[in-house]
N, CA and C of each residue as an Amber inpcrd file, in Angstrom:
protein
   366
   0.8330000  -1.1790000   0.0480000  -0.0840000  -0.0110000  -0.0900000
   0.9750000   1.2760000   0.1070000   2.0510000   1.1600000   0.5120000
   3.0560000   2.3490000   0.6480000   3.5020000   2.7660000  -0.8110000
   3.7230000   1.7190000  -1.5650000   4.4680000   1.8490000  -2.8700000
   3.7220000   2.8130000  -3.7820000   2.5000000   2.6600000  -4.0170000
   1.7360000   3.4720000  -4.8910000   1.7570000   5.1090000  -4.2190000
   1.5650000   5.0390000  -2.8700000   1.5220000   6.3970000  -2.2630000
   2.9980000   7.2190000  -2.4010000   4.0010000   6.3850000  -2.4730000
   5.3620000   6.9220000  -2.6570000   5.5530000   7.2930000  -3.9450000
   4.9330000   6.6730000  -4.9320000   5.1900000   7.0520000  -6.3360000
   4.3380000   8.3020000  -6.5760000   3.0150000   8.5220000  -5.9870000
   2.3480000   9.6310000  -6.2140000   2.9930000  10.7840000  -5.5790000
   3.6530000  10.6710000  -4.2590000   4.3910000  11.6210000  -3.7460000
   5.6590000  12.0570000  -4.3460000   6.3190000  11.2230000  -5.1140000
   7.3650000  11.5340000  -5.8520000   6.9980000  12.3070000  -7.1200000
   5.7110000  12.1500000  -7.7090000   5.3980000  13.0970000  -8.6980000
   4.9600000  14.3230000  -8.2600000   4.2900000  14.3650000  -7.1800000
   3.8440000  15.6670000  -6.4800000   5.1940000  16.4210000  -6.1060000
   6.1570000  15.8660000  -5.5600000   7.4110000  16.4960000  -5.2180000
   8.0420000  17.1500000  -6.4680000   8.1870000  16.5040000  -7.4930000
   8.5650000  17.0450000  -8.7630000   7.7620000  18.1440000  -9.3170000
   6.4930000  17.9970000  -9.1800000   5.5810000  19.2100000  -9.5240000
   5.7970000  20.3790000  -8.6190000   6.0450000  20.1990000  -7.3650000
   6.3020000  21.3710000  -6.3250000   7.5880000  21.7810000  -6.6640000
   8.5180000  21.2170000  -7.0780000   9.9350000  21.6520000  -7.4180000
   9.7330000  22.5020000  -8.7770000   9.0410000  22.0970000  -9.6870000
   8.7610000  22.8000000 -10.9530000   8.0410000  24.0820000 -10.5550000
   7.0440000  24.0580000  -9.7870000   6.2680000  25.2310000  -9.4090000
   7.1600000  26.2040000  -8.7640000   8.0590000  25.7600000  -7.7280000
   8.9950000  26.6350000  -7.1390000  10.1390000  27.4020000  -8.1150000
  10.4590000  26.5550000  -9.1080000  11.3800000  27.2250000 -10.0730000
  10.6130000  28.1520000 -10.9480000   9.3070000  27.8140000 -11.3090000
   8.5560000  28.7040000 -12.1310000   8.1140000  30.0420000 -11.3060000
   8.0870000  29.8730000  -9.9900000   7.5770000  31.0210000  -9.2270000
   8.8280000  31.8830000  -9.0020000  10.1070000  31.5350000  -9.1020000
  11.1600000  32.3810000  -8.8640000  10.9480000  33.7050000  -9.5990000
  10.3890000  33.7780000 -10.9710000  10.4230000  34.9650000 -11.6660000
   9.1270000  35.7710000 -11.4750000   8.1110000  35.3340000 -10.6400000
   7.0050000  35.9140000 -10.3640000   6.8750000  36.5760000  -8.9010000
   5.8520000  37.2900000  -8.9200000   5.5310000  37.9990000  -7.5080000
   4.8500000  36.7980000  -6.5220000   4.8570000  37.0860000  -5.3930000
   4.0570000  36.3850000  -4.3610000   4.6630000  34.9180000  -4.1060000
   4.3060000  34.3790000  -2.9390000   4.8540000  33.0700000  -2.5560000
   3.6910000  32.0630000  -2.2770000   2.4050000  32.5050000  -2.4920000
   1.3260000  31.7900000  -2.1150000   1.2370000  30.3950000  -2.9060000
   1.4110000  30.4290000  -4.3090000   1.3390000  29.1250000  -4.9390000
   2.4630000  28.0870000  -4.4700000   3.4350000  28.6760000  -3.7860000
   4.4790000  27.7130000  -3.2410000   3.9260000  26.9940000  -2.0990000
   3.3780000  27.8610000  -1.1020000   2.7680000  27.3560000   0.0700000
   1.7420000  26.6210000  -0.1460000   0.8510000  26.6950000  -1.0190000
  -0.3070000  25.8340000  -1.4500000   0.3290000  24.4690000  -1.9930000
   1.3750000  24.5110000  -2.9730000   2.1200000  23.3390000  -3.3390000
   2.5420000  22.3370000  -2.4510000   3.2940000  23.1570000  -1.3410000
   3.9180000  22.3920000  -0.3230000   2.7820000  21.8670000   0.6990000
   1.7540000  22.5680000   0.9400000   0.6690000  22.0840000   1.7110000
   0.1050000  20.8710000   1.1220000  -0.1860000  20.8790000  -0.1890000
  -0.8210000  19.8440000  -0.8480000   0.1240000  18.4850000  -0.7330000
   1.4050000  18.7970000  -0.9050000   2.4920000  17.6500000  -0.7780000
   2.4470000  17.1240000   0.5570000   2.3720000  18.0560000   1.7640000
   2.2630000  17.3520000   3.1040000   0.8810000  16.7350000   3.2990000
  -0.0970000  17.3140000   2.7330000  -1.3450000  16.5060000   2.9320000
  -1.3680000  15.1560000   2.2570000  -0.8590000  15.0890000   1.0180000
  -0.6800000  13.9080000   0.3690000   0.1890000  12.8370000   1.3360000
   1.1090000  13.3700000   1.7330000   2.0080000  12.4760000   2.6820000
   1.3360000  11.7970000   3.7730000   0.6710000  12.8780000   4.4550000
  -0.1640000  12.3020000   5.7820000  -1.2440000  11.3090000   5.2920000
  -1.9080000  11.6180000   4.3210000  -3.0100000  10.7700000   3.7400000
  -2.4820000   9.3790000   3.1110000  -1.5260000   9.4930000   2.3610000
  -0.9540000   8.3400000   1.5830000  -0.1260000   7.3660000   2.3430000
   0.6110000   8.1210000   3.4590000   1.4980000   7.0910000   4.2370000
   0.9640000   6.9530000   5.7270000   0.0230000   7.6520000   6.1320000
  -0.5600000   7.4850000   7.4020000  -1.9490000   6.8510000   7.5190000
  -2.7900000   7.6950000   7.0840000  -4.2950000   7.3640000   7.3650000
  -4.6360000   6.2580000   6.2250000  -4.2900000   6.2670000   4.9430000
  -4.8500000   5.2420000   4.1370000  -4.2670000   3.8560000   4.5760000
  -2.9370000   3.5540000   4.7710000  -2.6260000   2.2270000   5.2310000
  -3.1460000   1.8480000   6.4080000  -3.3820000   2.7320000   7.5000000
  -4.1080000   2.2810000   8.7280000  -5.5050000   1.9370000   8.4580000
  -6.0990000   2.4800000   7.6610000  -7.5220000   2.2880000   7.2790000
  -7.6740000   0.8610000   6.6200000  -6.7230000   0.6560000   5.6780000
  -6.8800000  -0.6930000   4.9640000  -6.5010000  -1.7140000   5.8390000
  -5.6050000  -1.3980000   6.7750000  -5.2360000  -2.5280000   7.7710000
  -6.5030000  -2.7890000   8.7170000  -7.1680000  -1.6860000   9.1110000
  -8.3060000  -1.8640000  10.1180000  -9.5000000  -2.4480000   9.3970000
  -9.7560000  -2.0140000   8.0380000 -11.0390000  -2.4910000   7.4490000
 -10.9240000  -3.8110000   6.6010000  -9.6250000  -3.9010000   6.0880000
  -9.5860000  -5.1080000   5.2260000  -8.7870000  -6.2700000   5.7900000
  -7.7950000  -5.9380000   6.5370000  -6.8650000  -7.0330000   6.9480000
  -7.2770000  -7.6800000   8.3560000  -7.6400000  -6.7760000   9.2850000
  -7.9350000  -7.1290000  10.6160000  -9.2570000  -8.1650000  10.6640000
 -10.3080000  -7.7620000   9.9720000 -11.3380000  -8.8690000   9.9640000
 -11.1100000 -10.2660000   9.4790000 -10.1050000 -10.5050000   8.5890000
  -9.8160000 -11.7770000   8.1600000  -8.3690000 -11.7940000   7.9230000
  -7.6660000 -11.6490000   8.9780000  -6.2900000 -11.5930000   9.0190000
  -5.5140000 -12.7270000   8.5750000  -6.0360000 -13.9000000   9.0160000
  -5.3210000 -15.1580000   8.7140000  -5.5630000 -15.6100000   7.0990000
  -6.6640000 -15.1780000   6.6950000  -6.9860000 -15.3680000   5.2240000
  -6.1120000 -14.4490000   4.3480000  -6.0350000 -13.1920000   4.8380000
  -5.1880000 -12.2900000   4.0810000  -3.8730000 -12.5100000   4.0430000
  -3.2320000 -13.0750000   5.1620000  -1.8810000 -13.4330000   5.2750000
  -1.4130000 -14.8140000   5.0940000  -2.2710000 -15.7420000   4.8160000
  -1.9800000 -16.9120000   4.5390000  -1.1420000 -17.2900000   3.4210000
  -1.2280000 -16.6490000   2.1580000  -0.2150000 -16.8540000   1.0830000
   1.0750000 -16.5360000   1.4550000   1.2100000 -15.3050000   2.3220000
   2.6360000 -14.9380000   2.5630000   3.2140000 -15.8540000   3.4860000
   2.5630000 -16.2470000   4.5030000   2.9170000 -17.1710000   5.7200000
   3.5610000 -18.5380000   5.0540000   2.5430000 -19.1610000   4.0590000
   2.9450000 -20.3330000   3.1730000   4.1850000 -20.0620000   2.5000000
   4.3050000 -19.0830000   1.7670000   5.6240000 -18.8690000   1.0830000
   6.8160000 -18.6140000   1.8960000   6.5820000 -18.0450000   3.1560000
   7.7560000 -17.7780000   4.0540000   8.2130000 -19.3710000   4.5910000
   7.1750000 -20.0620000   4.9440000   7.6080000 -21.3590000   5.3460000
   8.2200000 -22.2740000   4.3130000   7.6550000 -22.1290000   3.0540000
   8.2530000 -22.9460000   1.9500000   9.6570000 -22.6510000   1.7480000
   9.9560000 -21.2340000   1.4000000  11.4220000 -20.7850000   1.2180000
  12.3240000 -21.0490000   2.2940000  11.8740000 -20.9170000   3.5690000
  12.6340000 -21.2710000   4.8160000  13.0960000 -22.6550000   4.7500000
  12.0580000 -23.5130000   4.4830000  12.4560000 -24.9490000   4.4380000
  13.5260000 -25.2410000   3.3760000  13.3630000 -24.5310000   1.9960000
  14.1380000 -24.5930000   1.0950000  15.6090000 -24.1780000   1.3640000
  15.5430000 -23.2870000   2.1440000  16.9350000 -22.4910000   2.4590000
  17.8390000 -23.3380000   3.5760000  17.0890000 -24.0590000   4.2340000
  17.7840000 -25.0320000   5.3730000  17.8180000 -26.3390000   4.7330000
  17.4710000 -26.5140000   3.6350000  17.3990000 -28.0400000   3.0170000
  16.3320000 -28.9310000   3.6890000  15.4350000 -28.3910000   4.3460000
  14.5230000 -29.1960000   4.9680000  13.3800000 -29.8080000   4.0250000
  13.4030000 -29.3850000   2.8520000  12.3730000 -29.7670000   1.7630000
  12.9640000 -31.1860000   1.2530000  14.1690000 -31.4990000   1.4460000
  14.7740000 -32.7790000   0.9230000  14.8750000 -33.8290000   2.0250000
  14.1450000 -33.5900000   3.1950000  14.0190000 -34.6470000   4.2160000
  13.1390000 -35.6940000   3.7610000  13.5270000 -36.9220000   3.9270000
  12.6100000 -38.1810000   3.7170000  12.0140000 -38.5920000   4.9290000
  10.6620000 -38.5340000   5.2320000  10.0390000 -39.0480000   6.4320000
   9.8820000 -40.4660000   6.4340000  10.1460000 -41.1470000   7.6280000
   9.9760000 -42.4100000   7.7930000   9.2910000 -42.8960000   9.0260000
   8.3500000 -43.7470000   9.0710000   7.7190000 -44.1250000  10.2640000
   8.8030000 -44.9780000  11.1500000   8.6750000 -44.6680000  12.4750000
   9.3980000 -45.2570000  13.4730000   8.4360000 -45.8610000  14.6090000
   8.1140000 -47.1050000  14.3790000   7.2050000 -47.6550000  15.2980000
   7.9650000 -47.6500000  16.7750000   7.4260000 -47.0660000  17.6610000
   7.9060000 -47.1980000  18.9970000   6.9680000 -48.0140000  19.9820000
   7.4130000 -48.7660000  20.9520000   6.7710000 -49.4230000  21.8440000
   6.5420000 -48.6780000  23.1620000   5.3570000 -48.6540000  23.7140000
   5.2760000 -48.0810000  24.9960000   5.5650000 -48.9800000  26.1710000
   5.7240000 -50.2710000  26.0600000   5.9160000 -51.0800000  27.1260000
   7.4750000 -51.1740000  27.4730000   7.8910000 -50.9320000  28.5040000
   9.3940000 -51.0710000  28.8230000   9.6620000 -52.2280000  29.9350000
  10.4670000 -53.1690000  29.4540000  10.5460000 -54.2040000  30.4560000
  12.0250000 -54.1710000  31.0830000  12.2130000 -55.0240000  32.1820000
  13.4480000 -55.1050000  32.8010000  14.6020000 -55.3590000  31.8630000
  14.1460000 -56.4030000  30.8980000  15.1490000 -56.8110000  29.8750000
  15.7170000 -55.4940000  29.1050000  14.7970000 -54.6490000  28.8300000
  15.1370000 -53.4460000  27.9910000  16.0300000 -52.6880000  28.8940000
  15.8060000 -52.4140000  30.1400000  16.6700000 -51.7260000  31.0570000
  18.0070000 -52.1230000  31.1650000  18.1210000 -53.5460000  31.3510000
  19.3950000 -54.1830000  31.3880000  20.2840000 -54.2160000  29.9930000
  19.5060000 -54.2990000  28.8650000  20.1920000 -54.2050000  27.6350000
  20.7620000 -52.6450000  27.3680000  20.0700000 -51.6930000  27.8860000
  20.4650000 -50.2440000  27.6820000  21.0200000 -49.5770000  29.0200000
  21.7760000 -50.3140000  29.7560000  22.2060000 -49.8700000  31.1190000
  23.0250000 -48.6270000  30.8910000  23.8660000 -48.3660000  29.8530000
  24.6260000 -47.2790000  29.7330000  23.8480000 -46.1020000  29.5630000
  22.8460000 -46.2620000  28.8080000  21.9590000 -45.0400000  28.3410000
  21.1220000 -44.6390000  29.6220000  20.6200000 -45.6540000  30.4610000
  19.8200000 -45.5270000  31.5370000  20.8420000 -44.7860000  32.6540000
  22.0980000 -44.9890000  32.8320000  22.7950000 -44.3700000  33.6940000
  23.2810000 -42.8670000  33.3590000  23.1390000 -42.6370000  32.0060000
  23.5190000 -41.4090000  31.4770000  22.2710000 -40.3180000  31.7400000
  21.1530000 -40.7420000  31.9140000  19.8800000 -39.8900000  32.2100000
  20.0910000 -39.0000000  33.2060000  20.0760000 -37.7900000  33.1080000
  20.0180000 -36.7010000  34.1990000  18.8780000 -36.4910000  34.7900000
  18.9280000 -36.4560000  36.1750000  17.8360000 -36.2520000  37.0550000
  17.9290000 -34.8380000  37.5080000  16.7520000 -33.9230000  37.4390000
  16.8780000 -32.7770000  38.0020000  16.0330000 -32.8060000  39.1620000
  16.5880000 -32.2510000  40.2700000  16.0880000 -32.2690000  41.6190000
  15.9160000 -30.9510000  42.1690000  14.7370000 -30.4680000  42.4210000
  14.4330000 -29.2150000  42.9180000  14.4120000 -29.2010000  44.4460000
  15.1440000 -28.3810000  45.0750000  15.1990000 -28.4190000  46.4140000
  14.7100000 -26.9360000  46.9640000  13.7940000 -26.8790000  47.8070000
  13.0480000 -25.6450000  48.1090000  13.5110000 -25.4700000  49.5960000
  14.0820000 -24.4030000  49.7730000  14.5920000 -24.0260000  51.1640000
  13.4090000 -23.0030000  51.7330000  12.8900000 -23.1890000  52.8520000
  11.9270000 -22.3880000  53.4710000  12.6400000 -21.4270000  54.6140000
């Protein structure tokens, strides 16, 4: 929304500059003040009021719908950048039942498990 406003402001600024140059050989400064006032009003309207109104009236009521394509592209290209799009998913069937034989077989792993003990002092 800001890019069209910036283009319009650039054209208005060039017009104001041309008016200032044209006004050098003439009497009075009123047209210059009017041109600068129009430029300032366009700046406030184009870069302040209009983007806020669009955000409030169009984006906020359905924010997820409006931003979904951008979020999807962001996720897609982030996955590509880190090479996560080349990962092959495989099923890993895990059993919930743990037996004494499993504990004995994996004794080194079990001894390496850190236990966090919280001690409260009153």
